[in-house]
LUMVO-793788 format. One record per atom (N, C-alpha, C): residue in one letter; x, y, z. Coordinates in steps of 0.2 Angstrom, whole numbers, plus 5000, padded with zeros to 4 digits. Layout:
% LUMVO-793788
AXYZ ...
This chain:
% LUMVO-793788
M517949645225 M517649615231 M518149565234 K518249565241 K518649525244 K518349455245 R518749405245 R518449335246 R518849305252 H518449285257 H518649265264 H518349195265 N518249155261 N517949085262 N518349045267 I518049025272 I518348985277 I518248915276 Q517548895274 Q517348825273 Q517248825266 R517548765263 R517448755256 R517348685254 P516948665250 P516848595248 P517448565245 P517648505245 P518248475243 P518348495236 A517848495232 A517948515225 A518348575224 F518148625228 F518548695227 F519248685230 L519348645235 L520048635237 L520448605232 L520148555229 L520548525224 L520748565218 L520248615216 L520448665211 L521048705213 Q520948725220 Q521448765223 Q522148735222 L522148675224 L522848635224 L523048625217 M522648605213 M522848605206 M523148665203 S522848725205 S523148785203 S523848795205 L523948775212 L524648785215 L525148735212 L524948665211 L525448615209 L525548605202 I525048625198 I525048615191 I525448665187 S525248725188 S525648775184 S525748845188 I525448855194 I525548915197 I525348975193 P524848975190 P524649015184 P524449095186 L524349125181 L524149195182 L523349205183 S523149235188 S522449245190 S522249305185 I521549285183 I521249335179 I521249405182 S521149405189 S521049465193 S521749495194 R522249475191 R522949505192 R523249535186 I522749545181 I523049575175 I523049655174 H522849685180 H522849755180 H523549785180 D523649835176 D524249865176 D524449905183 P525049885186 P525149915192 P525449995191 I525250035195 I525450105194 I525750135201 I526350135202 I526650155208 I527350195205 P527650235210 P528250265208 P528750225205 T529150255201 T529750215197 T530250195203 I530450135202 I530950105206 I531650145204 P532050175208 P532650205206 P533150165203 N533550195199 N534050155196 N534550135201 Q534850075199 Q535350045203 Q535950015199 Q536550015201 Q537049985198 Q537249915202 H537049855198 H537149795202 H537749755199 T538249755204 T538849715202 T539049665207 P539249605205 P539549555210 P540149575212 P540449545217 P540249485220 P539749495226 L539449445228 L538949445234 L539349455240 T539149495245 T539449505251 T539049475257 L538649525259 L538149505265 L537649465263 S537449465256 S536949415254 S537149345254 S537749325256 S537949255257 S538049235264 T537849285269 T537849265276 T537149235278 I537249165279 I536649125280 I536249145286 P535649155286 P535249175292 P535249125297 S535249155303 S535249105309 S534649065309 L534749005313 L534148965314 L533648995317 K533749035322 K533249075326 K532849125322 Q533249155317 Q532849205313 Q532449165308 T532649115305 T532349075300 T531649045304 I531749025310 I531148995313 I530649055314 E530849115316 E530449175317 E530049185311 L530449195305 L530049215299 L529649155297 A529749095298 A529349045296 A528649045300 Q528749065306 Q528149075311 Q527749135309 L528049185307 L527649245304 L527349225298 S527649185294 S527249165287 S526649115289 S526649085295 S526049055297 S525549095300 L525849145304 L525349195308 L524949235303 V525149255297 V524849295293 V524149265290 Y524149195290 Y523549155288 Y522949165292 Y523149175299 Y522549185304 Y522149245302 F522449295299 F522049355298 F521549335293 R521649295288 R521149275283 R520549235287 S520749195292 S520249155295 S519749195299 I519949255301 I519449295305 I519249355301 K519349355294 K519149405290 K519349475292 A519949485294 A520249545296 A520249595290 H520249655291 H520249705286 H520849755287 D521149755293 D521649805295 D522049775301 C522449815304 C522849785310 C522549785316 T521849795317 T521549805323 T521549735327 P521449675324 P521449615328 P522249595330 F522749625328 F523349605328 F523549585335 P523449625340 P523649605347 P523349545350 D522749535348 D522349475350 D522649405347 V522749415340 V523049365336 V523749345339 L524149395340 L524849385342 L524849345349 E524349375353 E524349345360 E524149265360 W523649255355 W523449185354 W524049145351 F524349165346 F524849135343 F525449115347 S525649165351 S526249165355 S526149115361 A525549115363 A525349065369 A525348995366 H525248975360 H525348915357 H526048895355 H526448945355 H527148935352 H527648965357 S527548955363 S527848995369 S528648975369 D528748915367 D529448895367 D529948925362 T529648945356 T530048975351 T529749035348 F529249065351 F528949125348 F528749165354 R529149205358 R529049235364 R528949315362 T528449335366 T528249405365 T528349445372 D528549415377 D528749445383 D529349485383 D529849475379 D530449505379 D530549555373 A529949565369 A530049615363 A529349635362 T529349695358 T528649725357 T528549715349 Y528049685347 Y527849675340 Y527249715339 R527349755333 R526849795331 R526649785324 C525949795322 C525749795315 C525649865313 H525949875307 H525949935304 H525549945297 L525349885295 L524949875289 L524649805288 Y524049795287 Y523749735285 Y523249745279 E523349705274 E522849715268 E522749645265 H522149635263 H521949575259 H521549605254 D521849615248 D521449655243 D521049615238 A520749645233 A520349615228 A520649565224 Q521349565223 Q521649515219 Q521949455224 D521649455230 D521849405235 D522549405237 T522849465236 T523549465239 T523449485247 Q523749445251 Q523749455258 Q524449475261 V524449535264 V525149555266 V525049595273 I525549585277 I525649615284 I526349645284 V526349705287 V527049735289 V527049745296 L527549715299 L527549715307 L528249725309 S528349745315 S529049765317 S529149725324 R529749705325 R529949685332 R530449725335 T530349745341 T530849785345 T530949755351 A531649735353 A531749705359 A531649755365 N531349725370 N531249765376 N531949775380 P532049835382 P532649855386 P532749805392 N533449785393 N533649745399 N533249675399 N533049645393 N532749585393 N533149535389 G533249475391 G533549425387 G533049405382 T533349375376 T532949355371 T533049275369 A533449245373 A533649175372 A533049135371 T533049095366 T532549045364 T532748975366 V532248935368 V532448865370 V532848825364 G533448805366 G533848765361 G534248805357 V534248875357 V534648915353 V535148955358 E535748965356 E536248995361 E536149065361 E536349095367 E536149165368 E536449215363 E537049195360 E537249245355 E536849255349 E536349215348 E535949215342 E535349255343 E535349305347 E534849345349 E534549385343 L533949395342 L533649425336 L533749495337 E533949525331 E533949595331 E533349635329 D533249695331 D532649735329 D532549725321 Y531949715319 Y531749715312 Y531149735310 V531049755304 V530349765301 V530249705296 A529649675295 A529649625291 A528949635287 V529049615280 V528449615276 V528249545274 V527649525276 V527549455276 V526949445271 Y526949395267 Y526449385262 Y526149315263 A525549305262 A525249235263 A525149205256 G525149145255 G524949115249 G524249115248 T524049125241 T523349135239 T522949075240 D522349075241 D521949015241 D521349035236 D521349085232 D520849105228 D520749055222 F520249015222 F520148965217 F520048995210 R519949065209 R519949095202 R520549085199 T521149065202 T521749055199 T521848995195 V521348955195 V521348885192 V521348895184 L521948895181 L522048895174 L522548845173 T522348795169 T522848735168 T523248745162 D523248805159 D523748825154 D524448825156 A524848775153 A525548765156 A526048825153 H525748865149 H526148925146 H526048985150 T526248985156 T526049045161 T526449105158 R526049165159 R526349225156 R526849255160 M527349285157 M527849325160 M527749395159 T528049445163 T528049515161 T528649545164 Q528749605162 Q529349645164 Q529249655172 F529849645175 F529849655182 F529649725184 G529249735189 G529149795192 G528449835190 P528349895192 P527749935189 P527949945182 T527349975179 T527449985172 T527950035170 N528150085174 N528750135173 N529350115177 A529450055178 A530050035182 A530650035177 T531250035180 T531850045177 T532349975177 A532049925178 A532449855178 A532649845171 P533249815170 P533549805164 P533049765159 K533049785153 K532649755148 K532749685148 G532149645147 G532249575147 G532149535154 V532149575159 V532049545166 V531349535167 R531149475166 R530449455166 R530249405172 V529649415175 V529449375180 V528749345179 H528549305183 H527849275183 H527349335184 A526949345179 A526549405179 A526049405185 G525849345187 G525349345193 G525749375199 F526349345200 F526749375206 F526849445206 N527049465200 N527249535199 N526649585200 N526049565198 N525449605199 N525249595207 A525349545210 A525249535217 A525549585221 V526249595219 V526649645223 V526549715221 F526449735215 F526449795212 F525749825210 G525249775210 G524549805208 G524149835213 Y523749875211 Y523249915215 Y523649955220 D524149985218 D524550025222 D524849995229 L524849935229 L524949905236 L525749915238 M526149915233 M526849925235 M526949995238 D526550045235 D526550115238 D526550105246 R525950075248 R525750065255 R526250025259 V526549975256 V527049935259 V527649975261 L527850015255 L528450055256 L528350105261 E527750135261 E527650185266 E527650165273 A527350105274 A527350075281 A528050055283 V528550025279 V529150015281 V529550075283 R529450125278 R529850195279 R529550225286 G528950215288 G528650245294 G529050215300 V529150145300 V529550115305 V530250145306 M530550155300 M531250185301 M531250255303 E530650295301 E530650365303 E530450365311 E530050325314 E529950315321 E530650305324 D531050265322 D531750245325 D532150315325 R532150345319 R532550405319 R532250465324 Q531650465325 Q531350515329 Q531450495337 S531450435338 S531550415345 S532350415347 S532750425342 S533450435343 S533750505343 G533250545343 G533450615344 G533350665338 G532950635333 G532850675327 G533450675322 E533550725318 E534050735313 E534750715315 G534850745321 G535550735324 G535750665327 G535150625328 G535250565332 G535650515327 V536050465330 V536350415327 V535850355327 V535650335321 V535150275320 V535450225317 V535450165320 V535650105316 V535050075313 E535050065306 E534450045303 E534249975305 R533649965307 R533449895309 R533449855303 K533449785304 K533449735298 K532849745294 V532849735288 V532249735284 V532149665281 F531649625282 F531549555280 F530849555276 T530849515271 T530249495268 T530249415268 T529649395269 T529549315270 T528849295268 G528749235267 G528049215265 G528149135263 H527549105263 H527449035262 H527149025255 S527448975251 S527148955245 S527149015240 L526549035237 L526549085232 L526749155236 G526549155242 G526749215246 G527549225247 G527849165247 G528649165246 G528849195240 A528549185234 A528749215228 A528549285228 D528049305231 D527849385232 D528449415236 S528649385241 S529149415246 S529849425242 V529949375237 V530649385234 V530549445229 L530049455226 L529949515221 L529949585226 C529649575231 C529549635236 C530249655239 A530649605240 A531349615243 A531749655238 V531749635231 V532149665226 V531849745225 A531249755226 A530949825225 A531249865231 L531149835237 L531349875243 L532149885243 S532549845240 S533249855240 S533449925237 S533049955233 S533150025231 S533150075236 Y532850065242 Y532650115247 Y533050105253 F533250045255 F533550025261 F534249995260 E534650005266 E535349985266 E535449905264 F535049865267 F535049795265 F534349765266 V534149715262 V533549675263 V533649605262 T533349565267 T533449495267 T532749465266 S532749415261 S532149375260 S532249305262 V531849285266 V531849205268 V531149185267 S531149145262 S530449115260 S530349045261 I529749015262 I529648945264 I529248915258 G529548865255 G529148825250 G529048875244 C529448915242 C529348965236 C529448935229 P529048945225 P529148925218 P529648965214 K529748945208 K530248985204 K529849045202 T530249105200 T529949165200 T530049205193 G530549185189 G530649225183 G531149195178 N531349225173 N531749195168 N532549205170 K532949185165 K533649185166 K533949255167 A533649305164 A533849375165 A533649395172 W533149375174 W532949395181 W533349365186 R533549305185 R534049265189 R534749305190 K534949325184 K535649355184 K535549425187 Y535049465186 Y534849525189 Y534849525196 V534449485199 V534349475206 V535049455210 N535349405207 N535949375210 N536549425210 S536449475206 S537049525206 S536949585210 I536349595213 I536149645218 I536549645224 P536949685226 P537449675232 P537049685239 N536449715239 N536149725245 N535449695246 V535449635243 V534849585243 V535149515245 G534849485250 G535049415251 G534349375251 V534349325246 V533749285245 V533949215247 W533549195252 W533549125255 W532949085254 R532949035251 R532348995250 R532348925254 V531948915258 V531948855262 V531548805259 V531748745258 V531448695254 V531348635259 N530748605260 N530648545264 N530648485260 H531248445261 H531248385258 H531048385251 L530548345249 L530348335242 L529748385240 D529648435244 D529048485242 D529148495234 L528548485231 L528448495224 L528448565222 V528148615226 V528048685223 V528748715222 P529248715225 P529848745223 P530148715217 R529948665214 R530148635208 R529748665202 M529248705203 M528848735198 M528848805198 P528548835193 P528348815186 P528848775182 G528748775175 G529248735171 G529948765170 P530348735166 P531048745166 P531248815163 I530748855160 I530948925158 I530948965164 F530648945170 F530748985176 F531348965180 K531649015183 K532249005187 K532149025194 H532548995198 H532649015205 H533149075206 V533049115210 V533549165212 V533749155219 G534349175221 G534649175228 G534849095229 H534949085236 H535249025238 H534648975241 T534848915240 T534348865242 T534548825249 I534148825254 I534248785260 I533848725260 Q534148675258 Q533748605257 Q533748565264 L533148565267 L533048525273 L532948455271 G533348405274 G533348335272 G533248295278 H533048235277 H532948185283 H533548165286 K534148165283 K534748145286 K535148205287 I535148255283 I535548315284 I535348375280 T535448435282 T535248495278 T535848525274 K535748545268 K536248575264 K536048645261 A536548685260 A536448745257 A536848755250 Y536448775245 Y536748775238 Y536748845236 W537348865234 W537548935232 W537148955226 L536749005226 L536349025221 L535948975217 H535848915221 H535448865218 H535848825213 E536048855208 E536448815203 E537148805204 G537448835209 G538148825211 G538548875206 D539248875207 D539748905203 D540348875203 S540548845198 S541148805198 S541748845198 D541748905196 D542348955197 D542448965204 L541948975208 L542048985216 L542048925220 G541948865216 G542048795220 G541348775223 Y540848805222 Y540248795225 Y539748745221 R539548695224 R539048645221 R538348665220 G538048645215 G537348665214 G536948605216 V536248615216 V535848565218 V535948505214 P535848445216 P535948375212 P535448375206 Y535748335201 Y535348335194 Y534648315195 D534548275200 D533848245201 D533448285206 W533648345208 W533348385213 W532548395211 G532448415204 G531748435202 G531348365201 A531648315198 A531248265195 A531048215201 S531448215206 S531248165212 S530548175215 S530348235215 S529748255218 S529148235214 Y529248235208 Y528648215203 Y528548135204 F528948095206 F528848025207 F528748005214 L528648055218 L528448035225 L527948085227 A527348085223 A526848135224 A526548145231 P526448085234 P526148095241 P526548135246 I527248115246 I527648145250 I527748215248 A527848235242 A527948295239 A527348345242 A526748315242 A526148365244 A526248375252 Y526348315255 Y526448325263 Y526948375265 D527548375261 D528048415263 D527948485262 H527448505258 H527248575257 H526948615262 L526548575267 L526248605272 L526648645277 I526448705278 I526948755282 I527048725289 S526548685291 S526548655298 S527148615298 H527348575293 H527848525293 H528548565292 Y528548615289 Y529148665288 Y529348685296 I528848705299 I528948735306 I529148675311 E528848625310 E528948565314 E529648535313 F529848535307 F530548515306 F531048565309 L530948625308 L531448675310 L531448675318 I530948665321 I530948665328 I531148595331 K530848535329 K531048475332 K531648445329 K531848455323 K532448435320 K533048475321 C532948535319 C533548585319 C533748605325 L533248625330 L533448645337 L533748585341 S533548525339 S533848475343 S534548455341 D534748465334 D535448455332 D535548505326 E535748565328 E535848615323 E536448595318 D536948565321 D537548555316 D537348505311 R536848465312 R536648415307 R536048435302 Y535548475306 Y534948485302 Y534848565300 Y535348605302 Y535348665299 Y536048675296 V536148735293 V536748745289 V537148805291 N537848805290 N538248865292 N538748875286 K538648835281 K539148845275 K538748815269 F539048825263 F538848805257 F539148735255 E538848695251 E539148635248 E539648655243 R540248625244 R540848635240 R540948575235 I541248585229 I541448535225 I542048505227 D542048435228 D542548395231 D543048375226 G543648385226 G544148355222 G544048375215 G543748425213 G543648445206 G543048415203 D542748375207 D542148335204 D541548395203 I541348405197 I540848455196 I540148425195 A540048365196 A539348335195 A538848375199 G538348385196 G537748425200 G537848495200 V538448525196 V538548595197 V538448625190 I538148685189 I538148725183 I538348785185 D538848815181 D539148885183 D538648935182 G538448975187 G537949025187 G538149075182 N538749085180 N538949135176 N538849125168 V538649055167 V538649035160 V537949045157 D537849085153 D537149105150 D536849055145 E537249015142 E537048975137 E536648915140 Y536648905146 Y536148845149 Y535448875148 E535048845144 E534348855143 E533948835149 T534148775151 T533848745157 T534348705161 S534248695168 S534648655172 S534448585172 S534948545172 S534748475172 S534348455179 S534348495184 S533848485189 S533148505188 D533048535182 D532348545181 D531948495177 I531348495177 I530948445174 I530348485170 D530248455164 D529648495160 D529048475163 D528748515167 D528048505170 D527448525166 S527648535159 S527048545155 S526848485151 S527148425152 S526948365149 S526348335152 E526048295149 E525448265151 E525548215157 T526148185157 T526248135162 T526448175169 T526848225169 T526948265175 T526348305177 R525948325173 R525348355175 R524848315179 K524848245177 K524448195180 K524748185187 I525448185187 I525748175194 I525548235198 A525548295196 A525448355200 A524748355202 I524248325198 I523548315200 I523548265206 E523848215205 E523948165211 E524148195217 S524648235216 S524948265222 S524448315226 A524048345222 A523548395224 A523048345228 E522848295225 E522348245229 E522648225236 H523248205236 H523548185242 H523548245247 Y523748305244 Y523748365249 Y523048365252 L522548365248 L521848365251 L521748315256 E522048255255 E521948195260 E522248215267 F522848245266 F523148265272 F522748315276 L522548365273 L522048415276 L521448385279 A521148345275 A520548315278 A520648265284 R521248235284 R521448185289 R521548225296 D521748285295 D521848335301 D521348375302 N520748365299 N520148415299 N520348485298 L520748495293 L520948565292 L520548595285 R520348655285 R520048685279 R520548705274 T521048745276 T521548765272 T522248755275 D522748755271 D523448745274 D523648805279 G523348865278 G523448915282 G523148905289 E522748865290 E522348855296 E522648795300 Y523248775299 Y523548715302 Y523648735310 I523748675313 I523948685320 I524348615322 M524848625326 M525148565328 M524648515332 K524848445332 K524348405334 K524148415342 E524648435345 E524548445353 E524148505354 E524148555349 E523748605350 E523048595348 K522948555343 K522248535340 K521948495346 Q522248455349 Q521948415354 Q521648455360 Q521948505361 Q521748555367 Q521048575365 Q520848585359 Q520148605357 Q520048675360 Q520448715360 Q520448785363 Q520048835358 H519648875362 H519348935358 H519648995360 Y519749045356 Y519949105357 Y519549165354 M519249205358 M518849265356 M519249325354 V519249345347 V519549405345 V519049455346 E519049495351 E518549545353 E518349595348 N518949625345 N518749675340 N518349655334 N518449585332 N518049565326 N517449515328 M517449505335 M516849465337 M516849395333 V517449365333 V517549305329 V517849255333 T517649195334 T517949145338 T518449105334 M519049095336 M519549055332 M519548985335 Q519248945332 Q519148875335 Q519548825331 N519948785335 N520348735332 N520748755326 L521048815327 L521448835321 L522148805322 
């Protein structure tokens, strides 16, 4: 049975945030064995090529906004793509400077919110002929290319509240997948992506978009340039998007994942496996001291590159840990620990509204300072803060902190309480129902005719 609670008492919200910030655990409802076709075998060999091409600021903003848009479907209790045109019209009207729909066609190809609280939408963007796509503050050469995106929302199912710090891992992929032995990921994320045959339908939807492109280009003999394939999501949805990108890479030329506030997803073998796939680019955007990307505990690892938004400057870290052989610096030693000692800020920084606000107000105003076009390098042989990504004997990074201790668990609870205070202050029910202050003041109503639901003060 699907759960679409819009209003919850504070106690339930606290449980929800404790789930997210304490251990990001496995939901009981996600222990079903996934049954989908085998992921084809791949040979993964470094070095990375296209996967080291930093996404443009305009593309990052676009995907962050899609990660916000998907939450609105939960608010109106949508069951399929039917309300998409109305939601898109409302959303674009309130973000007209940076999310325009007059110069492109957006289409929804799949929307589901299943029994295990996985919420996903597959949508495409196709530029309209003879229409410019310049966005305010972004140079014209950074026009968006046609794409298809798989967007996951973070779960707000309070059934996931299990305080056991020993979160279960499982082999990546469906039960008959062919990922190398020992490649293990968070079991909840794995089942969110592969359970209930959901990956079947996601893959079918993405393939359907590609087939439409082929048909519109003249059938079998037409020359088709494969549109970009993106996966994205906020919070736990970001973790789902990373696993989805790896799965889709078996079927498409190149897949890029740009996640917002994404937690760590798997073990060392998972990190090594993903970071060696030549046609997957994983980019994780982290807002200041956001605590969620520092979790779960040290046995879990990040994959892909880190874009660390900062108050003074934004930095990009190669494969998160860096690589001394290539001369790339990893995240600072205190990258993980600092968030635990500043719980109020860490909670505030996780709100998706604050990610988007930073990208728009800071990055667009001064892209050279607040966005990135290169990775941090090791200066003069100084390797402080760098761990060689090729060295397997590192059991944990010094940038990790053991969040299973009683002290850090109390800090996480405090952070959850502050998170609730921020929501209450802005009269919000869930993080997904955020709105910028100027929009909230307008007190606008929008009727979604197909669902006969009023979107009020979203």
